[in-house]
N, C-alpha and C positions, 0 to 999 in steps of 0.2 A: 465602611470601607472608605479610606481616604482617597483623595484625587489621585495621589502618587500610585496607589495600588490599583486604581481603576483604569489607568491609561492603556495597559496592554489589552483589556477587554474591549475598550472603546475602539482602539486600533483594529483589533480583530473584527469587530462588528462592522466597521467602516469598510474593511476589505471584503467582507460578505456582500455588503450592499453594492460596492463598486464592481464586483465580479459579476453581477447579474447583467447590467447592460453590455459589458464586455462579451459576456457569453451570447448575447443576441447579435453583436457585431460579428463574431465568429461564425455563428450559424448562418448568417446572411452572406458572408464574404468568402468563406474557405471554399476551395475547389472540391468536387466530389471525389476526385482521385488525384494522385500525384506520384511522381517517381521520387524515390528516397535513396540518397546515397548512403552508404555505410549501414544498410538495412540489418545484415548479419551481426555487426558490432553492436547495434542498439539493442537486439534481442539477447545476445550473449551477455551484454553488460547488465541487463535487467536480471537474468538468471544468476550471475555472479553476485550481484547485489543481494539477491534473496538468500543465496547459499551463505554469503558472509554474515547476514543477519541471523540466520539460523545458528551458525557456529558461534557468533558472539553471545547469543542468547544462552546457548548450552554452556559456554565457558563461564560466563558470569553466574548463571544459575547454579551450576555445580559447586562454585565457590560461596554460594549463599549470598551473592551481591544483589542488592535490590535494584540495581541498574538493568538487570535482566528484563524487568518489567518494561523499561524503555525500548530496549533492542527488540523485545518481542512485539510491542506496539508498532514500531517502525517496519518490522518483517511482516506483520499482518497487513499493513498498508501496501507494501510492495507486492505481496502475493495477490491482493485484490486487484491492484493496477495491472499485473502481468496477466490475470485472467481476463480482465476487461479488454486489453489490448489484443490478447489472443483471439477473443471472439469477435471483436469489432473489425479486425483486420482479415479474419479468414474468408476464404472464398466459399462458395456453396458446396454442398455435398460432402465428400470425405474430409476435407480441410476444416470445415465447421464441426462435423462430428469430432474430429481429433481435438479441436480447440475447446469444445464443451467438455470432453473427457478430461483434458488437462485442467480445465477450470474447476471441475469436482475435486481433483487433487489439491489445487491451489486453495480452494475454498476450505477444505479441511485443515490445510496448514495455517490458513489465516484464523480459522476458528480456534485452533490450538493455541496459536500465538496470542490471540485476543483473551483467552481464558488466562493464560500466564500473565498477561499485561494487567488484567483486572484482578488477580489474585491478591490476597493478603499475605504478608509475610516476607521472607527473604528469598524472593525470586522463584519460590516454589509454588506449586498449585496446592491449596488446601483441599484434600480429598475427603474431609469429613462431611 
């Protein structure tokens, strides 16, 4: 592999290494709780992003466009992030139980999208 082709991998590796100390800084300095402006907008935006990813994946997949694998991959990531934030920001008791239930559905969506993203062919899952 030429140096020109390696630089994105080197850059990605450097980002991984640099993120580790940054994560430690955040762990040591972030407050345990905070008040957030526009809380509903943040959550609604995440769900709109997930719905848009699903719609884009379906539209591309039905047309046989291989880019459906890219939108499926992105949508899987958004679903996992949504589940993570649902669980980690939920209060104890019923809110946490609700978040865990939602996480099961989001996990299923992420799994289906990951399967599409990793499938061979023109945006459709090979069921053989």
